[in-house]
BAFI-3210 file (N, C-alpha, C; in Angstrom, 3 decimals, decimal comma, padded with zeros to 6 digits):
// residues 292
n [1|2|3|4|5|6|7|8|9|10|11|12|13|14|15|16|17|18|19|20|21|22|23|24|25|26|27|28|29|30|31|32|33|34|35|36|37|38|39|40|41|42|43|44|45|46|47|48|49|50|51|52|53|54|55|56|57|58|59|60|61|62|63|64|65|66|67|68|69|70|71|72|73|74|75|76|77|78|79|80|81|82|83|84|85|86|87|88|89|90|91|92|93|94|95|96|97|98|99|100|101|102|103|104|105|106|107|108|109|110|111|112|113|114|115|116|117|118|119|120|121|122|123|124|125|126|127|128|129|130|131|132|133|134|135|136|137|138|139|140|141|142|143|144|145|146|147|148|149|150|151|152|153|154|155|156|157|158|159|160|161|162|163|164|165|166|167|168|169|170|171|172|173|174|175|176|177|178|179|180|181|182|183|184|185|186|187|188|189|190|191|192|193|194|195|196|197|198|199|200|201|202|203|204|205|206|207|208|209|210|211|212|213|214|215|216|217|218|219|220|221|222|223|224|225|226|227|228|229|230|231|232|233|234|235|236|237|238|239|240|241|242|243|244|245|246|247|248|249|250|251|252|253|254|255|256|257|258|259|260|261|262|263|264|265|266|267|268|269|270|271|272|273|274|275|276|277|278|279|280|281|282|283|284|285|286|287|288|289|290|291|292]
n.u [128,269|126,059|123,070|120,812|118,337|118,229|119,259|117,138|115,443|116,551|116,575|113,938|113,235|114,614|113,272|110,666|111,369|112,190|109,664|108,489|110,080|109,790|107,622|108,446|108,983|106,479|105,309|107,278|107,069|104,511|104,341|104,337|106,710|110,141|113,043|115,038|113,160|111,598|113,273|114,284|111,952|111,033|113,274|113,862|111,391|111,489|114,149|113,303|111,269|112,607|114,262|112,557|111,420|113,772|114,502|112,071|112,477|114,446|116,803|119,706|119,393|121,186|124,235|127,671|129,306|131,759|134,503|133,666|131,028|130,287|131,091|129,161|126,788|127,015|127,289|124,788|123,154|123,559|122,303|119,882|119,379|120,645|119,011|116,291|116,666|117,364|115,061|113,204|114,178|114,610|113,209|111,255|111,786|114,403|115,944|115,812|116,539|119,290|120,163|120,314|122,580|124,414|125,301|127,453|129,622|130,041|130,904|133,516|134,326|133,774|135,115|137,890|137,970|137,277|139,579|139,888|140,470|139,140|136,710|136,417|133,604|132,749|133,812|132,679|129,983|130,048|130,970|128,637|126,573|127,686|127,608|124,564|123,965|124,565|122,755|120,790|121,213|120,859|119,141|116,554|117,872|117,455|118,899|118,053|117,241|119,752|121,371|119,662|119,939|122,751|122,813|121,520|123,360|125,357|123,999|123,496|126,372|126,547|124,810|126,215|128,375|127,100|125,663|127,957|129,573|127,535|127,627|130,188|130,118|128,699|130,366|132,735|131,829|130,375|128,844|127,369|124,560|124,360|122,196|122,156|123,662|122,222|120,098|121,677|122,485|119,841|119,424|121,678|120,921|118,600|119,932|121,541|119,691|118,396|118,390|116,273|114,178|112,632|111,116|109,197|105,877|102,934|099,892|097,298|096,884|099,407|101,055|100,451|101,337|104,117|104,590|103,810|106,070|108,302|107,698|106,945|108,073|110,844|111,618|110,342|111,011|113,960|114,649|113,768|115,502|118,023|117,731|117,390|120,044|121,620|121,866|122,750|125,031|126,404|126,404|124,411|122,193|121,718|121,375|118,867|117,299|116,650|114,190|112,814|113,615|112,037|109,396|108,936|108,939|106,624|104,380|104,639|103,924|101,128|100,145|100,490|101,087|103,508|105,801|108,896|111,551|111,958|114,724|115,659|114,082|115,037|117,732|117,314|116,045|118,240|120,096|118,765|118,570|121,259|122,181|120,566|121,497|124,151|123,821|123,173|124,597|127,886|129,057|130,980|133,188|133,630|135,086|137,270|139,585|140,821|143,301|143,193]
n.v [118,590|116,388|115,300|112,406|113,057|115,471|114,362|112,700|114,713|116,015|113,806|113,571|115,902|115,835|113,557|114,534|116,550|114,443|113,427|115,370|115,543|113,384|113,450|114,459|112,863|111,717|114,271|115,397|113,485|113,735|116,327|117,991|118,920|120,006|118,982|120,841|123,095|122,343|122,424|124,954|126,493|125,458|126,011|128,823|129,553|128,328|129,517|132,079|131,452|130,115|132,600|134,427|133,418|133,229|135,874|136,815|135,852|137,203|136,842|136,756|136,562|136,495|136,010|136,967|134,826|132,161|130,087|127,621|127,678|128,334|125,844|124,100|125,186|124,669|121,919|121,327|122,276|120,669|118,265|118,739|119,336|117,156|115,051|115,721|115,540|112,544|111,482|112,019|110,423|107,870|105,334|106,467|105,127|104,145|106,487|107,661|105,613|105,430|107,987|107,887|106,645|108,188|107,545|105,766|107,389|109,076|107,569|107,251|110,162|111,405|110,022|110,751|113,610|113,943|112,737|109,952|106,476|104,248|101,837|098,507|097,506|099,958|099,327|097,073|097,830|099,564|097,969|096,128|097,871|099,046|096,592|096,190|098,749|097,851|096,197|097,781|098,258|095,950|093,906|095,059|098,083|100,962|103,752|106,133|105,132|104,170|106,472|107,908|106,432|106,692|109,352|109,536|108,253|110,313|112,357|111,123|111,363|114,210|114,759|113,582|115,166|117,594|117,385|116,895|119,273|121,165|120,443|120,748|123,538|124,418|123,739|125,025|127,659|128,800|130,840|131,529|131,118|128,280|128,074|130,149|128,940|127,120|128,693|130,202|128,160|127,496|129,579|129,439|127,114|128,307|129,839|128,294|126,983|128,720|129,246|127,487|129,039|130,717|128,825|128,172|127,357|127,269|125,758|126,823|124,861|123,544|125,375|125,668|123,216|123,612|125,728|124,286|122,455|124,366|126,010|124,053|121,294|121,646|124,155|124,593|121,888|121,919|123,764|122,344|120,319|121,737|122,448|120,011|119,146|120,316|118,831|116,283|113,987|114,328|111,614|110,403|112,009|111,799|109,189|108,802|110,379|108,312|107,743|109,032|107,751|105,307|106,164|107,624|106,009|104,613|106,886|107,374|105,133|104,816|107,046|107,061|104,448|103,630|100,937|099,805|097,762|094,310|093,712|096,388|096,859|094,892|095,553|098,204|097,478|095,962|098,124|099,933|098,231|097,531|100,267|100,739|098,679|099,557|101,939|100,947|100,680|099,596|096,138|095,318|093,684|094,221|096,394|096,842|098,590|099,905|101,356|103,653]
n.w [098,311|096,623|097,814|098,280|098,117|096,433|094,218|093,447|092,948|090,747|088,944|088,462|087,489|084,989|083,990|083,433|081,500|079,535|078,971|077,461|075,421|074,061|072,508|069,938|067,845|066,607|065,987|064,248|062,138|061,119|060,289|057,100|056,153|055,405|056,973|057,974|057,768|059,847|061,990|062,022|062,578|065,278|066,883|066,813|068,098|070,494|071,551|071,886|073,752|076,037|076,521|077,374|079,744|081,475|081,618|082,916|085,300|086,242|085,575|083,203|079,946|077,835|078,295|078,265|076,091|076,629|075,222|076,140|076,442|073,695|072,506|073,716|072,885|070,177|070,222|070,995|069,146|067,121|067,942|067,706|064,895|063,590|064,730|063,934|061,248|061,026|061,806|059,876|057,691|058,583|060,647|063,528|065,849|065,362|065,041|067,544|069,412|068,427|068,991|071,599|072,166|073,384|076,186|075,627|074,604|076,676|078,698|078,182|077,958|080,605|082,645|081,722|081,692|084,468|085,643|086,301|085,879|083,306|083,999|084,001|083,651|082,345|079,839|079,081|078,807|076,796|074,583|074,409|073,957|071,541|069,933|069,987|068,737|066,079|065,215|064,220|061,667|060,334|057,943|055,536|053,966|052,589|050,887|052,120|054,571|055,477|055,533|057,555|059,729|060,229|060,598|063,003|064,618|064,797|065,990|068,505|069,450|069,405|071,514|073,650|073,917|074,177|076,802|078,408|078,214|078,914|081,812|082,602|082,251|084,430|086,591|086,075|085,849|088,310|088,779|086,657|084,732|082,849|080,905|079,097|076,790|075,758|074,692|073,061|071,385|070,135|068,572|067,056|065,613|064,238|062,467|061,003|059,663|058,138|055,057|054,410|054,835|052,933|051,456|053,376|054,186|055,978|057,191|059,527|061,553|061,200|061,935|064,623|065,705|065,214|067,018|069,557|069,537|069,787|072,078|074,140|073,744|073,226|074,432|077,131|078,102|077,922|079,819|082,103|082,002|082,265|084,823|086,261|085,712|087,557|089,736|088,760|087,297|084,107|082,832|084,369|083,818|081,003|080,993|082,445|080,874|078,942|079,022|077,158|074,761|075,186|074,968|072,746|070,257|070,798|070,800|067,970|066,981|067,935|067,096|064,023|063,294|062,561|062,421|063,884|062,827|063,480|064,253|064,915|067,243|068,731|069,182|070,321|072,685|073,904|074,085|076,140|078,196|078,545|079,434|081,695|083,347|083,534|085,015|087,444|090,939|091,092|091,776|094,625|094,235|091,581|090,951|089,562|087,548|084,360|082,829|080,117]
ca.u [127,837|124,530|122,179|119,969|116,895|118,524|119,387|115,948|114,544|117,081|115,944|112,517|113,038|115,086|112,156|109,758|111,804|112,116|108,336|108,064|110,958|109,324|106,367|108,959|108,965|105,258|105,028|107,987|106,625|103,266|104,361|104,571|107,737|111,380|113,822|115,475|112,196|111,149|114,294|114,362|110,996|110,884|114,404|113,623|110,547|112,221|115,112|112,352|110,578|113,506|114,795|111,441|111,328|114,922|114,123|111,019|113,100|115,437|118,318|120,376|119,226|122,246|125,412|128,757|129,664|133,158|134,662|133,022|129,672|130,088|130,974|128,011|125,720|127,361|126,771|123,262|122,525|123,919|121,472|118,398|119,371|120,833|117,968|115,081|117,027|117,383|113,668|112,629|114,906|114,545|112,083|111,471|112,433|115,916|116,503|115,786|117,553|120,792|120,731|120,669|123,925|125,202|126,153|128,778|130,752|130,210|131,739|134,995|134,573|133,619|136,452|139,016|137,716|137,404|140,765|139,925|140,598|137,835|136,250|136,007|132,444|132,525|134,093|131,603|128,814|130,306|130,865|127,268|125,921|128,017|126,812|123,248|123,701|124,847|121,469|119,916|121,765|120,729|117,767|116,393|118,280|117,611|119,835|117,641|117,323|120,981|121,539|118,934|120,659|123,979|122,645|121,105|124,481|125,976|123,045|124,002|127,572|126,259|123,923|127,072|129,213|126,237|125,556|129,246|129,992|126,655|127,900|131,345|129,836|128,343|131,375|133,843|131,668|129,300|127,765|126,499|123,429|124,326|120,883|122,486|124,360|121,006|119,294|122,666|122,259|118,756|119,535|122,364|119,953|117,647|120,655|122,001|118,503|117,744|118,127|114,971|112,970|111,739|109,922|108,157|104,430|102,255|098,584|097,135|097,179|100,971|101,729|100,101|102,327|105,448|104,421|104,003|107,448|109,259|107,581|107,173|108,858|112,038|111,727|110,177|111,722|115,454|114,542|113,581|116,727|119,015|117,446|117,835|121,450|122,110|121,901|123,010|126,213|126,258|125,889|123,222|121,228|121,316|120,638|117,472|116,523|116,305|112,788|112,414|113,905|111,068|108,212|109,206|108,381|105,256|103,737|104,526|103,158|099,758|099,851|100,689|101,192|104,794|106,335|110,126|111,840|112,298|116,280|115,707|113,431|115,914|118,904|116,827|115,937|119,594|120,889|118,298|119,092|122,746|122,120|120,094|122,537|125,280|123,352|123,032|125,798|128,520|129,338|132,238|134,384|133,757|135,449|138,618|139,554|141,798|143,790|143,256]
ca.v [117,173|116,145|114,273|111,609|113,880|116,305|113,431|112,393|115,596|116,239|112,736|113,846|116,967|115,369|112,681|115,359|116,857|113,538|113,162|116,376|115,587|112,131|113,641|115,109|111,608|111,881|115,619|115,600|112,392|114,204|117,591|117,783|120,014|119,584|118,894|122,249|124,084|122,178|122,876|126,339|127,072|125,236|126,284|130,024|129,711|127,760|130,550|133,181|130,915|130,211|133,889|135,186|132,810|133,651|137,429|137,047|135,323|138,196|136,516|137,319|135,443|136,606|136,560|136,857|133,267|131,814|129,095|126,427|127,983|128,114|124,469|123,545|125,642|123,921|120,497|121,426|122,642|119,397|117,394|119,049|119,272|115,716|114,237|116,046|114,888|111,487|111,109|112,194|109,581|106,488|105,196|107,338|104,395|103,993|107,826|107,993|104,712|105,720|109,108|107,598|105,859|108,992|107,314|105,226|108,219|109,872|106,680|107,787|111,461|111,824|109,619|111,386|114,919|113,843|112,384|108,790|105,424|103,654|100,841|097,299|097,573|100,645|098,931|096,019|098,442|100,154|096,884|095,690|098,907|099,126|095,405|096,499|099,502|097,185|095,691|098,660|098,294|094,610|093,840|096,031|099,309|101,782|104,602|107,023|104,692|104,227|107,808|108,339|105,813|107,410|110,895|109,295|107,996|111,686|112,925|110,676|111,867|115,484|114,589|113,445|116,484|118,854|117,135|117,115|120,840|121,797|120,040|121,532|125,003|124,540|123,485|125,988|129,094|128,508|132,082|131,865|130,089|127,783|128,222|130,962|128,262|126,704|129,774|130,383|126,950|127,434|130,565|128,791|126,137|128,868|130,472|127,233|126,393|129,974|128,969|126,726|129,924|131,215|127,868|127,672|127,649|126,404|125,996|127,222|123,704|123,218|126,432|125,276|122,258|124,069|126,479|123,383|121,936|125,345|126,254|123,003|120,292|122,023|125,270|124,150|120,703|122,160|124,450|121,293|119,435|122,398|122,543|118,904|118,864|120,759|117,673|115,042|113,962|114,008|110,420|110,119|112,684|111,147|107,625|109,303|110,829|107,491|107,555|109,447|106,763|104,331|106,598|108,222|105,132|104,394|107,731|107,363|103,812|105,080|108,175|107,013|103,129|103,114|100,043|099,710|096,478|093,447|094,136|097,574|096,548|094,099|096,696|099,293|096,848|095,725|099,473|100,321|097,178|097,903|101,386|100,526|097,888|100,229|103,016|100,505|100,685|098,304|095,135|095,956|092,777|094,289|097,903|097,222|099,724|099,694|102,725|103,763]
ca.w [098,012|096,313|098,536|097,657|097,779|095,341|092,982|093,194|092,432|089,408|088,192|088,149|086,344|083,722|083,415|082,982|080,066|078,662|078,469|076,562|074,194|073,584|071,534|068,647|066,759|065,989|065,145|063,063|061,291|060,815|059,734|055,683|055,956|055,513|058,222|058,182|058,054|061,343|063,080|062,158|063,190|066,747|067,527|066,966|068,996|071,711|072,034|072,342|075,073|077,190|076,940|078,143|081,090|082,178|081,870|083,934|086,421|086,821|084,914|081,956|078,922|076,824|079,109|077,228|076,199|076,381|074,409|076,530|076,183|072,273|072,174|074,314|071,740|068,737|070,306|071,330|067,614|066,345|068,434|066,920|063,521|063,072|065,128|062,950|059,809|061,055|062,009|058,577|056,928|059,182|061,552|064,745|066,902|064,886|065,300|068,975|069,975|068,045|069,653|072,991|072,278|074,040|077,337|075,155|074,468|078,023|079,360|077,985|078,130|082,021|083,302|081,240|082,273|085,970|086,177|086,850|084,899|082,643|084,763|082,998|083,181|081,161|078,452|078,687|078,627|075,331|073,841|074,442|073,049|069,937|069,370|069,745|067,571|064,897|064,727|063,155|060,381|059,661|056,996|054,501|054,256|051,563|050,964|053,106|056,102|056,027|055,996|058,670|060,997|060,540|061,229|064,534|065,567|064,846|067,087|069,992|069,783|069,937|072,817|074,638|074,007|074,868|078,152|079,059|078,179|080,014|083,378|082,745|082,689|085,977|087,605|085,906|086,104|089,190|089,020|085,413|084,203|081,495|080,133|078,106|075,848|075,142|073,951|071,763|070,486|069,362|067,563|065,971|064,669|063,375|061,607|059,946|058,638|057,380|053,834|054,151|055,193|051,877|050,900|054,327|054,085|056,851|057,669|060,784|062,442|061,265|062,814|066,009|066,053|065,320|068,315|070,555|069,598|070,127|073,471|075,262|073,509|073,292|075,469|078,630|078,399|078,074|081,011|083,081|081,714|082,771|086,262|086,804|085,757|088,953|090,803|088,400|086,594|082,822|082,352|084,939|083,204|079,776|081,421|082,874|079,789|078,099|079,063|075,658|073,876|075,301|074,755|071,325|069,259|071,370|070,280|066,733|066,616|068,359|066,064|062,390|062,977|062,162|063,234|063,796|062,536|064,686|064,688|065,539|068,502|069,630|069,493|071,331|074,037|074,433|074,643|077,250|079,093|079,032|079,992|083,031|084,185|083,877|085,886|088,897|091,578|090,484|092,843|095,269|093,712|090,230|090,916|088,908|086,334|083,194|082,077|078,580]
c.u [126,363|123,940|121,296|118,756|116,986|118,651|118,086|115,052|115,168|116,641|114,686|112,300|113,495|114,050|111,083|110,241|111,773|110,897|108,018|108,986|110,448|108,303|107,007|108,737|107,718|105,056|105,900|107,725|105,402|103,366|105,033|105,627|109,057|111,991|114,548|114,544|111,639|112,046|114,385|113,200|110,804|111,944|114,305|112,485|110,835|113,143|114,331|111,619|111,478|114,186|113,916|111,403|112,414|114,839|113,213|111,462|114,083|116,844|118,777|120,391|120,380|123,679|126,694|129,325|131,140|133,413|133,819|131,394|129,289|130,040|129,763|126,990|125,910|126,894|125,386|122,380|122,516|122,957|120,385|118,396|119,508|119,747|116,628|115,429|116,847|115,990|112,948|113,157|114,742|113,423|112,302|111,983|114,014|116,511|116,737|116,691|118,931|121,053|120,983|121,793|124,932|126,033|127,430|129,804|130,999|131,117|133,267|135,381|134,718|134,706|137,714|138,997|137,797|138,791|140,798|139,928|139,070|137,873|136,049|134,666|131,966|132,732|133,168|130,266|128,955|130,273|129,592|126,457|126,233|127,447|125,485|123,115|123,784|123,764|120,527|120,383|121,557|119,218|117,759|116,641|118,245|118,475|119,329|117,691|118,804|121,678|121,016|119,566|122,022|123,870|122,113|122,218|125,251|125,205|123,505|125,337|127,344|125,666|124,970|128,040|128,420|126,026|126,946|129,834|128,981|127,158|129,208|131,180|129,500|129,222|132,408|133,225|130,298|128,383|127,104|125,717|123,922|123,428|121,431|123,046|123,246|120,300|120,348|122,537|121,087|118,909|120,605|121,833|119,169|118,633|121,294|120,897|117,878|117,599|116,658|113,742|111,948|110,862|109,004|107,020|103,677|100,799|098,417|097,457|098,700|101,611|101,571|101,078|103,692|105,622|104,605|105,582|108,445|108,945|107,596|107,998|110,362|112,230|111,543|111,009|113,086|115,530|114,357|114,929|117,869|119,021|117,889|119,303|122,336|122,673|122,518|124,308|125,618|125,626|124,282|121,982|120,761|120,944|119,126|116,616|116,215|114,660|112,147|112,609|112,574|109,726|108,017|108,458|106,894|104,155|103,549|103,777|101,567|099,220|099,641|100,731|102,415|105,540|107,891|110,474|112,055|113,854|116,322|115,176|114,308|117,332|118,551|116,676|117,411|120,382|120,165|118,663|120,273|123,027|121,579|120,886|123,593|125,002|123,297|124,437|126,581|128,870|130,643|133,243|134,589|134,248|136,802|138,530|140,692|142,067|143,836|144,040]
c.v [117,097|115,161|113,488|112,356|114,697|115,536|113,212|113,354|116,044|115,023|113,004|114,875|116,655|114,288|113,470|115,948|115,737|112,934|114,027|116,159|114,480|112,294|114,214|114,109|112,015|113,258|115,968|114,643|113,238|115,664|117,609|118,782|119,468|119,543|120,116|123,294|123,750|122,747|124,334|126,927|126,644|125,777|127,749|130,375|129,249|128,954|131,744|132,854|130,999|131,712|134,487|134,520|133,408|134,927|137,586|136,638|136,255|137,756|137,069|136,403|135,492|136,821|136,210|135,370|133,411|130,679|127,840|126,342|127,806|126,662|123,652|123,897|124,761|122,421|120,254|121,360|121,436|118,415|117,594|118,931|117,880|114,988|114,541|115,337|113,330|110,722|111,129|111,069|108,019|106,458|106,115|106,482|104,214|105,362|108,123|107,044|104,928|107,044|108,941|106,467|106,801|108,520|106,416|106,107|109,058|108,855|106,934|109,336|111,734|111,378|110,468|112,720|115,123|113,294|111,000|107,819|104,929|102,328|099,591|097,245|098,722|100,116|097,799|096,712|099,082|098,976|096,184|096,634|099,102|097,787|095,641|097,467|099,113|096,648|096,482|098,788|096,982|094,607|094,760|097,417|100,038|102,948|105,741|106,430|104,603|105,438|108,273|107,795|106,425|108,797|110,559|108,993|109,344|112,405|112,580|111,215|113,516|115,675|114,530|114,602|117,558|118,639|117,296|118,608|121,607|121,741|120,848|123,074|125,323|124,531|124,590|127,418|128,807|129,767|132,333|130,923|129,547|127,817|129,120|130,329|127,614|127,649|130,081|129,344|126,981|128,499|130,168|127,958|127,030|129,612|129,616|126,964|127,734|129,859|128,215|127,611|130,212|130,054|127,536|128,164|126,763|126,637|126,310|125,875|123,272|124,131|126,386|124,346|122,740|125,101|125,605|122,776|122,803|125,543|125,243|121,814|120,397|123,040|125,034|122,817|120,879|122,973|123,540|120,582|120,415|122,354|121,255|118,433|119,469|119,756|116,269|115,113|113,868|112,883|110,138|110,936|112,304|109,761|107,833|109,631|109,701|107,046|108,037|108,392|105,428|104,813|107,142|107,251|104,737|105,572|107,745|105,998|104,189|106,097|107,763|105,373|102,676|102,076|099,834|098,311|095,734|093,609|095,201|097,572|095,918|094,940|097,689|098,726|096,636|096,999|099,918|099,239|097,340|099,210|101,320|099,706|098,700|101,270|102,244|100,433|099,315|097,489|095,518|095,025|093,287|095,932|098,102|097,899|099,532|101,233|102,642|104,900]
c.w [097,641|097,047|097,753|097,275|096,500|094,212|092,436|092,339|090,897|088,503|087,715|087,223|084,982|082,890|082,742|081,595|079,249|078,196|077,524|075,456|073,366|072,581|070,165|067,503|066,040|065,265|063,975|061,870|060,368|059,947|058,181|055,306|055,966|056,859|058,769|058,491|059,348|062,362|063,080|062,763|064,856|067,433|067,911|068,040|070,277|072,273|072,523|073,649|076,365|077,412|077,617|079,663|081,936|082,508|082,936|085,291|087,146|086,302|083,672|080,949|077,926|077,438|078,107|077,292|075,818|075,338|074,593|076,124|074,514|071,837|072,784|073,200|070,434|068,782|070,328|069,832|066,783|066,771|067,635|065,719|063,056|063,590|064,170|061,676|059,904|061,135|060,683|057,567|057,232|060,060|062,877|065,926|066,485|065,330|066,649|069,633|069,784|068,578|071,129|073,233|073,031|075,320|076,801|075,156|075,931|078,825|079,485|078,408|079,815|082,799|083,073|081,999|083,888|086,325|086,521|085,775|084,509|083,301|083,512|082,700|082,319|080,158|078,155|078,280|077,052|074,397|073,586|073,559|071,774|069,263|069,006|068,664|066,145|064,241|064,022|061,808|059,443|058,963|056,077|054,734|052,877|051,803|052,146|054,267|056,609|056,372|057,251|059,972|061,312|061,190|062,906|065,299|065,734|066,045|068,389|070,320|070,150|071,241|073,963|075,018|074,740|076,341|078,976|079,256|079,012|081,570|083,508|083,011|083,956|087,005|087,546|086,186|086,816|089,232|087,635|085,027|083,166|080,364|078,923|076,621|075,151|074,117|072,674|070,815|069,606|068,355|066,567|065,110|063,730|062,107|060,665|059,148|057,957|055,843|053,483|054,392|054,139|051,402|052,064|054,245|054,853|057,097|059,121|061,716|062,361|061,944|064,374|066,378|066,162|066,688|069,556|070,729|070,154|071,575|074,519|074,907|073,518|074,501|076,931|079,113|078,603|079,529|082,357|083,034|082,608|084,480|086,945|086,691|086,673|089,855|090,255|087,466|085,036|082,209|083,050|084,318|081,972|080,104|081,715|081,814|078,754|077,859|077,608|074,710|073,973|074,817|073,376|070,403|069,605|070,629|068,921|066,383|066,828|067,304|064,504|062,362|062,447|063,119|062,908|063,483|063,651|065,258|065,201|067,049|069,359|070,096|070,447|072,593|074,827|074,904|075,975|078,280|079,563|080,004|081,703|084,091|084,605|084,782|087,428|089,594|091,149|091,866|093,392|094,632|092,356|089,931|090,187|087,775|085,485|082,715|080,658|078,075]
res [m|t|g|h|g|d|r|m|r|g|a|a|l|v|a|l|a|a|l|l|w|s|s|s|g|l|f|i|k|v|l|p|l|g|a|l|q|i|a|f|a|r|s|l|v|a|a|l|t|i|a|l|v|v|k|l|r|g|g|r|p|f|p|r|p|d|a|l|a|f|a|c|a|a|a|y|a|g|v|l|i|f|f|v|a|a|t|k|l|t|t|a|a|n|a|i|f|l|q|f|s|a|p|i|y|l|v|f|l|e|p|r|l|a|g|r|p|v|a|r|r|d|l|l|a|v|t|l|c|l|g|a|m|g|l|f|f|v|g|r|l|g|a|g|t|l|a|g|n|l|l|g|v|v|s|g|l|c|l|a|l|f|s|m|t|l|k|l|q|r|e|r|r|p|g|v|d|p|i|g|a|i|i|l|g|n|l|l|v|a|a|v|c|t|p|a|l|p|s|l|r|v|t|l|p|q|a|g|i|l|l|y|l|g|v|f|q|i|g|v|a|y|l|l|f|n|a|g|m|k|h|l|s|a|t|a|a|v|v|t|g|t|l|e|a|v|l|n|p|v|w|v|f|l|g|i|g|e|r|p|s|a|w|a|l|l|g|g|l|l|i|l|g|t|i|i|w|y|s|l|p|p|h|p|s|g|r|r|s|t|r|l]
***
């Protein structure tokens, strides 16, 4: 059983990871590079960073992966690639809020995998979040913005699958650190984005930004996230990680003055409010559930 102190420690580690993650929107916007070029560089650096830390700790950076580890790595790769592409095509606020639609999917994934019914409050949370997500598509939408929003939704689905498979690895293979799947996922991103490598040309300041994104924004952040997941459920980890969704648009606004639309702000606030409400303990009289 995980105690209250362990849960608080896990939440603090995930919150620190979210703080590092939140800087991505600004730097992705600032870099005059393509989405695949950014994804390639930061993931390759992140893979090397995490592998080095694991090796220095006496662990195995590259344990033999099974089907679950491959699924986790593929979902992780989807999170990074689709989020970078979404951030390039739509506003940073839209990309990050839509990515954090992940708890909507986890509402259904975790109960089914844990063998319990879906509660009515789960369904209410999903309905509210889906309605809020619709607000991102209201107003002026060019082809690029629409594509970016859709990629943000796909990124959220990948985040849910990644969090769930990472948690399942801990439960089903207690003697194996699932950080190996994250390293594999970063290498998978680099492999998928290799076609963008020949045209990659960077200045020294741009190289510094890419190193920061790989070492800290991805590498150190996912080491913290992996450590926090020892003490949290997949849903609780993603809910705590919504701190990134709050800070990401703030850094972008302060850095380059990008303003999300009023509809997007309203949708983001509704999603965050719903997730915060959902994370609170349910009222004793509201514990009815319905089987799906």
